[in-house]
MIPADO-986987 format. One line per 5 residues: number of its first residue (from 1); their letters; for each residue x, z, y of N, C-alpha, C. Coordinates in steps of 0.2 Angstrom, whole numbers. Atoms other than C-alpha are relative to their C-alpha. Example, Ala and Ser with C-alpha at 12.3 -4.5 7.8 and 13.67 -1.06 7.14 Angstrom:
1	AS	4/0/-6/62/39/-22/4/0/6  -4/-1/-6/68/36/-5/-4/3/5
This chain:
1	XXXXX	6/5/-2/-172/-5/70/0/-1/-8  -1/0/8/-168/-10/51/-4/5/-3  4/-7/4/-174/7/45/-7/0/2  7/-1/1/-190/7/53/-6/-5/0  3/7/3/-194/-11/50/-1/3/-8
6	XXXXX	0/-2/6/-191/-6/32/-4/4/-3  6/-5/1/-202/10/33/-6/-2/0  8/2/-1/-216/2/41/-3/-6/-7  2/4/4/-215/-11/26/-4/5/-6  2/-3/5/-215/3/14/-8/5/1
11	XXXXX	7/-2/-2/-231/12/23/-3/-5/-1  6/5/0/-241/-4/23/-1/-1/-8  -1/1/8/-237/-7/4/-5/6/-3  3/-5/5/-244/10/-1/-7/2/5  7/0/-3/-260/10/12/-6/-6/-5
16	XXXXX	4/7/4/-265/-8/2/0/5/-7  2/-4/7/-262/2/-14/-4/6/-1  4/-6/0/-269/17/-11/-6/2/3  8/0/-5/-285/14/3/-3/-6/-2  6/6/-1/-289/-3/-1/-5/2/-5
21	XXXXX	6/-2/3/-307/-1/-9/3/-3/-7  0/3/7/-309/-3/-28/-5/-7/-3  3/6/2/-315/-20/-33/-7/2/-5  5/-4/2/-329/-10/-43/-3/-1/5  4/3/-2/-346/-16/-37/-2/9/5
26	XXXXX	2/-7/-3/-351/-3/-22/-7/5/-3  4/-7/2/-363/13/-25/-6/-3/8  7/1/-5/-381/10/-14/-2/5/2  4/-7/-1/-388/27/-7/-5/1/4  6/-1/-5/-401/21/1/-6/-2/-4
31	XXXXX	5/3/2/-411/12/-11/-3/7/-5  4/-6/3/-424/21/-21/2/2/-8  -4/-4/7/-418/34/-35/-6/-3/-7  2/1/8/-430/26/-49/2/-6/0  -5/4/1/-421/11/-45/8/-1/-4
36	XXXXX	-6/-1/2/-406/18/-49/3/2/-6  -2/-3/5/-398/20/-67/4/5/2  -6/-5/-1/-391/37/-70/8/-2/0  -9/0/-2/-372/41/-65/2/-1/-6  -4/-3/5/-363/40/-81/5/5/0
41	XXXXX	-4/-5/0/-353/56/-84/10/-4/4  -5/3/3/-336/53/-80/6/4/-3  -4/-2/5/-322/53/-91/6/6/2  -7/-6/-1/-310/68/-91/7/-3/1  -8/3/-4/-292/65/-84/4/6/-5
46	XXXXX	-2/-4/2/-281/69/-97/7/4/2  -3/-3/-4/-268/82/-93/6/-4/2  -8/4/-2/-251/72/-94/-3/-5/6  0/5/-7/-260/59/-82/0/3/6  -2/-3/-7/-263/71/-69/7/3/3
51	XXXXX	-7/0/-2/-245/76/-70/2/-7/2  -2/6/-2/-242/59/-68/-2/-1/6  1/0/-6/-250/58/-54/3/5/3  -5/-6/-5/-243/74/-46/6/-3/2  -7/1/-1/-225/67/-50/0/-6/4
56	XXXXX	0/7/-2/-230/49/-44/-1/3/10  -1/-5/-6/-237/60/-28/4/0/4  -6/-2/-1/-222/67/-26/6/-3/2  -6/7/0/-210/52/-27/-2/-2/7  1/3/-5/-220/45/-15/0/4/8
61	XXXXX	-1/-5/-4/-221/59/-3/8/0/4  -8/-1/-2/-201/60/-3/1/-6/2  -2/7/-3/-200/41/-1/-2/0/8  3/2/-5/-212/42/14/5/4/6  -4/-5/-4/-201/57/21/5/-1/1
66	XXXXX	-7/0/1/-184/52/17/-2/-9/6  2/7/-4/-190/33/25/-1/4/8  1/-1/-6/-196/41/40/5/4/4  -6/-3/-3/-181/53/42/5/-5/1  -7/3/-2/-169/39/40/-1/-5/6
71	XXXXX	1/5/-6/-179/27/53/3/4/7  -2/-5/-6/-174/44/66/9/-1/-1  -8/-1/2/-155/42/60/3/-6/3  -6/6/-2/-141/32/69/2/-4/-4  -5/7/5/-133/16/62/4/1/-5
76	XXXXX	-5/-1/2/-117/25/59/0/6/-6  0/-4/4/-123/39/52/-2/-1/-10  4/3/5/-134/30/40/5/-3/-4  -6/4/3/-119/20/35/4/3/-4  -3/-6/4/-109/35/30/-3/2/-7
81	XXXXX	5/0/6/-123/39/18/1/-3/-5  0/5/5/-122/24/10/8/1/-4  -7/1/5/-102/24/7/1/6/-5  -3/-7/6/-103/43/-1/-5/0/-4  3/0/8/-118/38/-12/3/-4/-5
86	XXXXX	-3/5/5/-107/26/-21/4/6/-4  -4/-5/5/-96/43/-27/-4/0/-5  5/-2/4/-113/45/-37/0/-5/-5  1/5/4/-111/28/-45/5/-3/-4  -6/2/0/-93/24/-46/1/5/-6
91	XXXXX	-2/-3/6/-90/38/-60/-1/-5/-7  3/2/7/-101/29/-73/2/-9/-2  -5/5/3/-90/13/-72/5/2/-6  -4/-4/5/-78/24/-82/-2/0/-8  1/1/7/-88/23/-99/1/-7/-1
96	XXXXX	2/5/2/-88/5/-98/10/-2/-2  -8/3/1/-71/-7/-102/1/-3/5  -2/1/-8/-59/-10/-88/-2/-6/0  0/6/-3/-62/-28/-88/-6/0/0  7/1/0/-82/-26/-90/-4/2/6
101	XXXXX	0/-3/-6/-80/-14/-76/0/-4/5  -2/2/-5/-70/-24/-64/-7/-7/0  3/6/-2/-81/-40/-68/-7/0/5  6/0/-1/-98/-30/-64/2/1/8  -1/0/-9/-89/-23/-45/0/-5/2
106	XXXXX	-4/6/-3/-81/-42/-42/-11/-4/-1  8/3/1/-102/-47/-46/-3/5/6  2/-4/-6/-108/-33/-36/1/1/7  -2/0/-8/-98/-35/-20/-3/-9/1  3/5/0/-102/-54/-23/-7/-3/2
111	XXXXX	6/2/-2/-120/-53/-21/-3/7/6  3/-5/-5/-120/-39/-8/-2/9/-2  4/-5/0/-125/-25/-17/5/6/-1  -5/-4/-1/-112/-14/-10/-1/2/7  0/-1/-6/-112/-4/6/3/-6/7
116	XXXXX	-3/3/-6/-108/-13/24/3/6/5  -4/-3/-4/-96/-5/35/-2/-1/8  5/3/-8/-107/-6/52/5/5/4  -7/-4/-4/-92/7/60/4/-2/3  -6/6/-3/-81/-1/73/7/6/-3
121	XXXXX	-9/-3/2/-62/4/68/3/3/5  -4/-4/-8/-54/16/79/6/-4/3  -4/7/-2/-44/7/90/8/4/0  -7/-2/4/-27/17/85/0/-5/-6  1/3/7/-31/6/69/4/-6/1
126	XXXXX	2/8/-1/-31/-10/78/9/-3/0  -8/2/-3/-13/-21/78/0/-7/-1  0/9/3/-9/-41/80/7/0/-4  -4/1/5/0/-48/66/0/-8/-1  -1/10/2/6/-70/64/-5/2/8
131	XXXXX	5/2/-5/-6/-70/81/-6/0/-2  5/-1/2/-20/-63/74/-4/8/0  2/-9/-2/-29/-46/79/-4/5/-7  2/-5/6/-31/-34/63/-4/6/4  4/-7/-5/-45/-21/67/2/6/-5
136	XXXXX	-3/-5/3/-36/-10/53/4/-2/-4  -5/3/3/-20/-12/45/-1/0/-10  2/2/8/-29/-9/26/-2/-5/-2  3/7/2/-31/-22/16/-1/2/-8  1/-1/7/-37/-26/-2/6/-4/-5
141	XXXXX	-6/5/3/-21/-34/-13/-5/-4/-6  3/2/6/-23/-47/-24/-2/0/-5  0/0/7/-28/-48/-42/-7/4/-1  7/-4/2/-47/-39/-38/-4/-6/-1  6/7/-1/-57/-55/-32/5/-6/-3
146	XXXXX	-4/6/2/-44/-67/-42/-5/-8/2  4/6/1/-58/-82/-41/-2/-1/8  5/2/-6/-64/-80/-23/-6/1/1  8/0/-2/-81/-74/-26/-2/4/4  3/-5/-6/-84/-59/-14/3/3/4
151	XXXXX	-4/-1/-7/-75/-62/1/-4/4/5  4/-6/-9/-88/-57/14/-3/6/-3  3/-7/1/-95/-43/3/6/5/-1  -6/-4/0/-76/-34/2/2/-1/6  -1/-2/-8/-73/-37/21/-6/2/3
156	XXXXX	5/-3/-3/-89/-30/23/0/9/-1  0/-7/1/-83/-14/17/5/4/2  -6/-3/-4/-70/-12/30/8/0/-2  -6/0/0/-55/-19/24/3/-3/8  -1/5/-6/-45/-27/39/4/-6/-4
161	XXXXX	0/7/6/-40/-39/25/-2/0/-4  1/0/7/-44/-45/10/5/-8/-3  -4/5/6/-32/-55/-5/-2/-2/-3  3/5/7/-39/-68/-16/7/-2/-4  -5/3/5/-30/-72/-31/3/4/-6
166	XXXXX	-4/5/1/-18/-77/-41/-3/-4/-1  5/6/2/-25/-95/-41/5/-6/-3  -4/6/3/-17/-108/-52/-3/-6/0  2/6/-2/-18/-125/-51/-6/-2/-5  5/1/5/-28/-127/-68/-1/4/-2
171	XXXXX	2/-5/1/-39/-116/-74/3/2/-5  -1/-1/5/-33/-104/-88/-3/5/-1  3/-6/1/-39/-90/-97/3/7/1  -5/-5/-1/-23/-80/-95/0/5/-8  -2/-1/7/-18/-68/-110/-6/2/-6
176	XXXXX	6/-5/3/-28/-60/-124/-3/3/1  2/-7/-2/-40/-46/-121/0/3/-6  -1/-2/-6/-39/-32/-121/6/0/6  -6/3/-6/-27/-35/-106/0/7/5  0/-4/-7/-32/-19/-95/0/6/-3
181	XXXXX	3/-7/1/-30/-1/-97/1/4/4  -1/-6/-4/-33/14/-90/4/7/-4  -4/-8/1/-23/31/-87/-1/3/6  3/-4/-5/-34/39/-77/1/8/3  -4/-6/-2/-26/57/-77/6/-2/5
186	XXXXX	-6/2/-8/-11/47/-68/-2/-4/5  2/4/-5/-22/37/-57/3/-5/-1  -5/6/0/-13/22/-64/-6/-6/-7  3/6/4/-19/5/-73/6/-4/-3  -3/4/3/-8/-5/-85/-3/-8/-3
191	XXXXX	4/6/1/-13/-25/-86/6/-6/-2  -4/7/2/-5/-40/-94/-5/-5/1  6/5/1/-20/-52/-89/2/-8/3  -5/6/1/-6/-67/-86/-5/-7/4  3/9/-6/-15/-78/-70/-7/-1/-3
196	XXXXX	8/3/1/-32/-78/-76/-6/-2/5  1/2/-8/-38/-90/-66/-5/-7/-2  5/6/0/-54/-104/-63/3/-6/4  -3/7/-2/-42/-115/-56/-2/-3/9  2/1/-5/-39/-121/-38/-6/-6/2
201	XXXXX	7/3/-1/-55/-134/-38/-6/6/2  7/-3/-1/-67/-122/-40/0/7/5  -3/-5/-6/-58/-108/-28/-3/-4/6  1/4/-5/-58/-121/-15/-7/-1/3  9/2/-3/-77/-126/-15/-2/7/1
206	XXXXX	3/-7/-2/-81/-107/-15/2/2/7  -2/-4/-5/-70/-103/0/-4/-5/6  4/3/-5/-76/-118/7/-7/0/4  5/-3/-1/-93/-113/6/-1/5/6  0/-8/-1/-89/-95/11/2/-1/9
211	XXXXX	-6/2/-7/-77/-103/26/-7/-3/5  4/2/-5/-91/-113/33/-8/5/2  7/-4/-1/-106/-99/32/3/4/5  -1/-7/-4/-95/-85/39/2/-2/9  0/2/-6/-90/-97/53/-5/-1/6
216	XXXXX	5/0/-4/-106/-101/58/-4/6/4  3/-9/-1/-112/-82/58/4/2/9  -5/-4/-6/-97/-78/70/2/-4/6  0/3/-5/-98/-92/82/2/2/6  3/-2/-6/-105/-84/96/5/7/4
221	XXXXX	-4/-5/-3/-91/-69/95/8/-2/0  -6/3/1/-76/-80/93/5/2/6  -2/-2/-5/-60/-77/104/0/-5/7  1/5/-7/-60/-85/122/7/-4/-1  -5/6/0/-50/-100/126/7/2/3
226	XXXXX	-6/-1/-4/-31/-99/129/2/9/-2  1/-6/4/-32/-82/120/5/-1/-4  -4/0/6/-15/-79/111/-1/3/-6  1/-1/7/-19/-69/99/-9/0/-1  5/2/3/-34/-74/88/-5/7/-1
231	XXXXX	1/-7/2/-46/-58/86/-5/-2/-7  5/3/7/-51/-60/67/5/-4/-3  -4/7/4/-46/-75/54/-4/-5/4  2/8/-2/-52/-94/55/-7/2/0  6/-1/3/-69/-89/48/-6/5/5
236	XXXXX	4/-7/-2/-74/-71/56/5/5/1  -1/-5/0/-69/-55/59/5/3/-5  -2/-2/5/-62/-52/43/7/-7/-2  -5/4/0/-43/-57/39/0/-4/-7  -1/2/6/-43/-69/22/8/-3/-2
241	XXXXX	-8/4/1/-25/-71/14/-1/-3/-9  1/5/6/-25/-84/-2/7/2/-5  -5/-3/6/-12/-77/-18/2/-6/-2  -1/7/3/-5/-94/-25/3/2/-7  -6/0/6/2/-93/-44/3/-7/-3
246	XXXXX	-1/7/2/8/-105/-56/-3/1/-7  3/-2/6/1/-109/-73/5/2/-4  -3/-2/8/8/-103/-91/4/-6/-1  -5/6/6/14/-119/-98/2/-5/6  -2/5/-8/19/-128/-79/8/0/-3
251	XXXXX	-8/2/-1/37/-135/-80/3/1/7  -2/2/-9/38/-138/-60/-3/8/2  3/-3/-3/34/-122/-53/-1/-1/8  1/2/-6/36/-128/-36/-7/-6/2  6/5/0/23/-142/-39/-5/1/0
256	XXXXX	7/-4/-1/11/-131/-43/-2/5/8  0/-4/-6/14/-119/-28/-2/-5/7  2/5/-5/13/-135/-17/-8/-2/-2  7/1/1/-3/-140/-24/-5/4/2  2/-6/-1/-8/-123/-21/-4/0/8
261	XXXXX	0/1/-8/-5/-125/-1/-2/-6/3  6/5/-3/-12/-142/0/-7/0/-1  5/0/1/-28/-138/-7/-3/6/2  4/-4/-1/-32/-122/-2/3/4/8  -4/-4/-6/-21/-117/15/-6/-1/7
266	XXXXX	6/1/-6/-35/-124/26/-4/6/2  2/-6/0/-44/-108/22/2/5/1  -3/-7/2/-33/-95/21/5/2/7  -4/-1/-6/-25/-86/38/6/4/-4  -7/-1/0/-11/-81/28/1/-4/-9
271	XXXXX	0/1/6/-3/-88/11/6/5/-5  -4/-4/2/6/-78/-3/4/-5/-6  -4/3/8/19/-85/-16/2/5/-5  1/-4/1/17/-74/-30/5/-3/-7  -5/3/4/35/-76/-39/0/8/-4
276	XXXXX	-2/-8/3/34/-55/-47/-5/-1/-5  5/-3/5/20/-55/-59/4/1/-7  -3/-2/5/28/-47/-74/-3/-4/-6  6/2/5/14/-56/-86/1/-7/-1  -2/8/1/20/-74/-85/6/-2/-1
281	XXXXX	-7/3/2/36/-81/-93/2/-2/4  -6/6/-3/51/-85/-83/-4/3/7  2/0/-6/42/-81/-67/3/3/5  -4/-3/-4/53/-67/-60/6/-4/0  -5/4/-1/66/-79/-62/2/-3/7
286	XXXXX	1/4/-7/61/-88/-45/2/5/5  -4/-6/-4/67/-72/-38/7/-1/3  -7/2/0/84/-76/-39/3/-4/6  -2/5/-7/94/-83/-23/-2/-6/2  2/8/-1/94/-101/-26/-5/-2/-2
291	XXXXX	5/2/4/80/-102/-38/-6/2/9  5/-2/-3/69/-93/-22/2/-7/7  -1/6/-5/77/-103/-9/-2/-9/1  2/7/2/74/-120/-16/-7/0/1  6/-2/1/57/-113/-20/-4/-1/8
296	XXXXX	2/-2/-7/54/-108/-2/-2/-7/4  -1/5/-4/60/-124/7/-6/-3/-2  6/5/3/48/-135/-4/-7/2/2  6/-2/1/33/-125/-2/-1/-2/9  1/0/-8/37/-123/18/-1/-7/3
301	XXXXX	2/6/-1/38/-142/19/-5/-3/-4  6/2/3/22/-146/9/-4/5/6  5/-3/-6/12/-134/23/2/-4/6  1/3/-6/21/-141/37/-1/-8/1  -1/9/-2/21/-160/34/-10/-1/3
306	XXXXX	8/0/-1/-1/-156/33/-1/0/7  3/-1/-6/-10/-159/50/-4/6/1  4/-5/-1/-15/-144/58/-2/1/9  6/-1/-6/-26/-138/74/6/4/6  -6/-7/-6/-19/-126/90/3/5/-4
311	XXXXX	-2/-8/2/-17/-111/79/7/-2/-6  -4/2/4/-6/-121/68/2/2/-6  1/-2/6/0/-118/50/-1/7/-4  1/-8/-1/-5/-101/41/7/3/-3  -6/-4/1/10/-89/38/1/0/-7
316	XXXXX	-2/2/8/18/-90/20/5/6/1  -1/-8/3/22/-73/11/4/-2/-6  -2/0/5/33/-69/-2/0/6/-4  2/-5/2/27/-56/-16/6/1/-3  -5/0/3/41/-48/-23/-2/5/-6
321	XXXXX	0/-6/4/44/-35/-38/3/7/1  -3/-4/-1/50/-18/-38/4/1/-5  -4/1/6/59/-20/-54/6/-3/3  -7/3/-2/76/-25/-43/5/4/1  -6/-4/-2/93/-22/-42/3/0/8
326	XXXXX	-1/-1/-8/101/-19/-24/1/-7/2  -3/7/0/109/-37/-27/-5/-5/1  4/4/-1/94/-45/-29/-4/1/6  2/-1/-7/86/-37/-12/2/-2/5  -4/4/-5/101/-42/-4/-2/-9/2
331	XXXXX	1/9/3/96/-61/-10/-4/-1/2  5/1/-3/79/-60/-6/1/1/8  0/1/-7/82/-54/12/4/-4/3  -3/4/-4/95/-65/16/-3/-8/0  4/6/2/85/-79/9/-7/-2/6
336	XXXXX	5/0/-7/70/-73/20/1/0/6  -1/0/-6/79/-71/35/3/-7/3  -3/6/-4/88/-88/36/-5/-5/1  5/8/1/70/-99/29/-3/2/6  5/-3/-3/60/-87/42/-6/1/-3
341	XXXXX	8/-2/0/48/-82/31/-4/5/4  5/-5/-5/33/-76/39/-3/6/-3  0/-6/2/32/-60/28/3/0/-7  0/-3/7/34/-50/11/-4/6/-1  5/-6/3/23/-40/0/4/3/-5
346	XXXXX	-5/-3/4/32/-27/-8/-5/8/-3  -3/5/6/28/-24/-21/-4/-2/-6  4/2/5/20/-31/-38/0/7/-4  0/-3/6/17/-21/-53/6/3/-4  -8/-1/5/31/-12/-62/1/-1/-7
351	XXXXX	0/0/9/38/-15/-82/2/6/-2  -2/-6/0/45/2/-81/-6/6/2  5/-4/2/37/17/-87/3/7/3  -5/-7/-3/42/33/-75/-4/7/-4  2/-5/6/42/50/-83/-8/1/0
356	XXXXX	5/-5/0/25/56/-76/-4/-4/-5  5/2/5/15/43/-88/3/-2/-5  -3/1/5/28/38/-101/-3/5/-7  5/-2/6/19/53/-113/-4/-2/-2  9/3/2/2/45/-113/1/-6/-4
361	XXXXX	-3/8/6/2/33/-129/-2/-6/3  1/7/-3/-6/19/-117/5/-1/5  -4/2/-2/9/19/-109/5/-5/-3  -3/3/2/15/10/-121/-1/-8/-2  0/5/-1/7/-4/-119/2/-6/4
366	XXXXX	-3/5/-3/14/-21/-112/-2/-1/5  5/3/-7/10/-26/-94/3/2/5  -1/-2/-5/13/-22/-78/-6/6/3  2/-7/-1/11/-2/-72/-4/-1/8  2/-5/-8/1/1/-55/-3/7/1
371	XXXXX	4/-6/-1/-7/15/-48/5/6/4  -4/-4/-4/1/32/-40/7/0/-3  -9/-5/4/17/34/-52/5/-6/4  -3/6/-2/20/16/-44/6/2/8  0/0/-7/21/23/-26/10/2/0
376	XXXXX	-6/-1/-2/38/31/-25/7/-6/1  -3/5/1/46/16/-32/1/-4/5  1/7/-4/39/2/-22/0/3/8  -2/-3/-8/42/14/-5/5/1/-1  -9/-2/-2/61/15/-7/3/-6/-1
381	XXXXX	0/7/1/59/-5/-13/0/-2/8  3/3/-9/48/-7/6/7/3/3  -5/-5/-3/62/6/14/6/-5/-1  -6/5/0/78/-5/10/-1/-5/1  2/6/-4/70/-21/12/-1/-1/9
386	XXXXX	1/0/-7/64/-16/30/8/1/3  -6/1/-3/83/-11/33/4/-6/-1  -5/6/2/90/-27/25/-2/-4/5  4/4/-5/78/-36/37/0/0/7  1/-5/-8/82/-24/52/-7/-1/4
391	XXXXX	7/0/-4/63/-25/55/-2/-6/3  2/6/-4/63/-43/60/-7/-5/-4  2/5/5/50/-49/45/-6/4/0  6/-2/0/32/-42/45/-1/3/-8  1/-1/5/30/-32/28/-6/5/-2
396	XXXXX	5/-3/5/15/-27/17/2/5/-5  0/-5/6/16/-11/9/-5/-1/-7  7/-1/7/8/-11/-9/3/3/-6  -4/-4/7/10/0/-23/-2/9/2  1/-7/2/2/18/-28/-4/3/6
401	XXXXX	6/-2/-7/-10/18/-10/-4/6/-2  5/-3/4/-23/32/-15/-3/5/7  1/-3/-7/-23/40/4/0/-2/7  -1/2/-6/-23/38/22/9/3/1  -8/-2/-1/-5/48/20/3/-5/-4
406	XXXXX	-5/5/4/1/37/7/1/-6/5  -3/6/-2/-2/22/18/2/2/7  -6/-4/-6/6/34/33/7/0/-3  -7/2/2/22/33/23/1/-7/0  -3/7/1/22/15/19/2/-3/7
411	XXXXX	-1/5/-5/20/12/35/6/3/4  -8/-4/-5/35/25/42/5/-4/-3  -4/3/4/44/16/28/2/-8/3  0/6/-3/43/-1/37/-5/-6/-2  4/4/1/27/-8/32/-5/0/7
416	XXXXX	5/1/-6/15/-17/46/-6/2/-1  7/-1/6/0/-18/32/2/4/-4  2/-4/9/-4/-9/17/-5/-4/-3  8/1/6/-15/-14/2/1/3/-4  3/-3/6/-22/-6/-11/-3/-3/-6
421	XXXXX	7/2/4/-32/-9/-28/-1/5/-5  0/-3/6/-30/3/-44/-4/6/5  1/-5/-2/-34/17/-31/-7/-1/3  5/1/-4/-49/7/-25/-5/-2/-5  3/0/6/-55/4/-44/-4/7/-3
426	XXXXX	2/-8/4/-55/23/-48/-5/3/6  5/-4/-5/-62/29/-30/-7/-3/0  5/4/-2/-74/14/-27/0/1/9  -1/1/-9/-80/10/-8/2/5/4  -2/-7/-5/-80/27/-1/7/2/1
431	XXXXX	-6/1/-2/-63/26/-1/5/-1/5  -2/4/-4/-60/15/10/0/3/8  -3/-3/-7/-64/24/27/2/7/-1  -4/-7/-1/-58/41/22/8/-4/0  -7/1/-1/-41/31/21/1/-1/6
436	XXXXX	-1/1/-8/-42/24/37/0/8/4  0/-6/-6/-49/41/45/6/4/1  -6/-3/-1/-36/49/38/8/-2/1  -5/4/-4/-22/36/43/1/1/9  0/-3/-7/-29/39/61/3/5/1
441	XXXXX	-4/-8/-2/-26/57/62/7/2/-3  -8/0/-1/-7/55/55/1/-1/4  -2/5/-5/-4/44/67/-1/4/10  2/-2/-6/-13/52/81/3/11/0  -2/-5/-1/-5/71/75/8/0/2
446	XXXXX	-5/1/-1/12/63/76/2/-4/7  -1/2/-4/10/57/92/1/-8/3  -1/5/1/10/40/89/-7/-3/5  7/3/-2/-5/28/100/-2/-8/-3  3/5/2/-4/14/89/4/-1/-8
451	XXXXX	-3/1/5/0/7/73/8/-3/-1  -9/3/1/16/-3/77/4/4/1  -3/-7/-1/23/13/85/4/4/-6  -2/-4/6/25/21/69/4/-6/-6  -2/5/4/32/5/59/7/1/0
456	XXXXX	-8/1/3/49/9/51/4/6/3  -1/-5/-3/51/27/60/4/3/-6  -6/-5/3/59/35/45/5/-4/-2  -7/2/0/72/22/45/3/-1/6  -3/0/-6/76/24/63/8/4/-1
């Protein structure tokens, strides 16, 4: 219907411009020839103008034909075309500075200049986690939309969930630029951004406005009363996670995270304590057994003391690093089980440089490495944590996913949900439907009827 309306508007506009009579006075052919001055000869039209007219006419013809054809195409097919068309645009971002390209991508999503997924997710991809229904398990990791500028646009791309942040209490610039470096041949990035953030006040205002808008638009499709599983998030079909960080100069990490909980948890479908970024001095020390236990207790208390409705407080997750020893993993698993942490995200970026990237001169840059070279390392940590927690805690697999098969391997290693970031930066919006379709194919090929059935299959 939208395509038909658009075509009608184009046709009407062309009619007015091409068919509308000229503003020049009309000729009167019925008057006496004696009273009519001789008609001056028409000026010769330059050859270039004729070419221009021919080109314009051809372009208009193509637009009319394309609009007419598009009006006859079903919405799913047209949606597929839009996602495929982004493959033509995405390569141009490679010519820009990485941070400039990132900024433009976020702005495009914030303004709705990205395709919107109209095709429903396949039923085999749907799953229930934390009392909420995810339409698919593929999410966007924190770090892309740091300041919650483009939540609606990113969810509209077809992600099952989107995680914003990391958000710090006080605005901070982060580390000096340049701080993002591409390794395109390896499908990797190195970043040392250092929690650049507009701060929780700015993010809270933005999330509050978006929350009200999304809730108003989707109020008619809310879950039935008494339904134990809520379809989608607090404000709409997509699930929103908020990733919390600490300020670089802060001496009280717990106070920073508590402030984030008090300010932003009302808008979050789940919260993340990020204690694993390699770009904030001393942050990873919070992964120690005693430090983590004290920190989680304080944050849980801050969350639980707030007033919550029937839905209760948002789940609290911890994001950990891939650069952990066996003892570190055992300590984290023990704390998570003892304090009933709602989930773990495995993993953040690595400070290691695998053999596949070490020959590249860019690999000498300091910062966290993400992308394909991280896949095996993070997946091994994921599998180890699934075994240590005995499958009792939902895990989000993150690190190096660039295909549906990669997502499937994470799920078989113990992930209930998966996240990507670097591959999305390289592949653009067209990557998302491809990953979901390939993941569904992998599940069906191995005889699984749902994502839940495949979780931890390689650990049994």
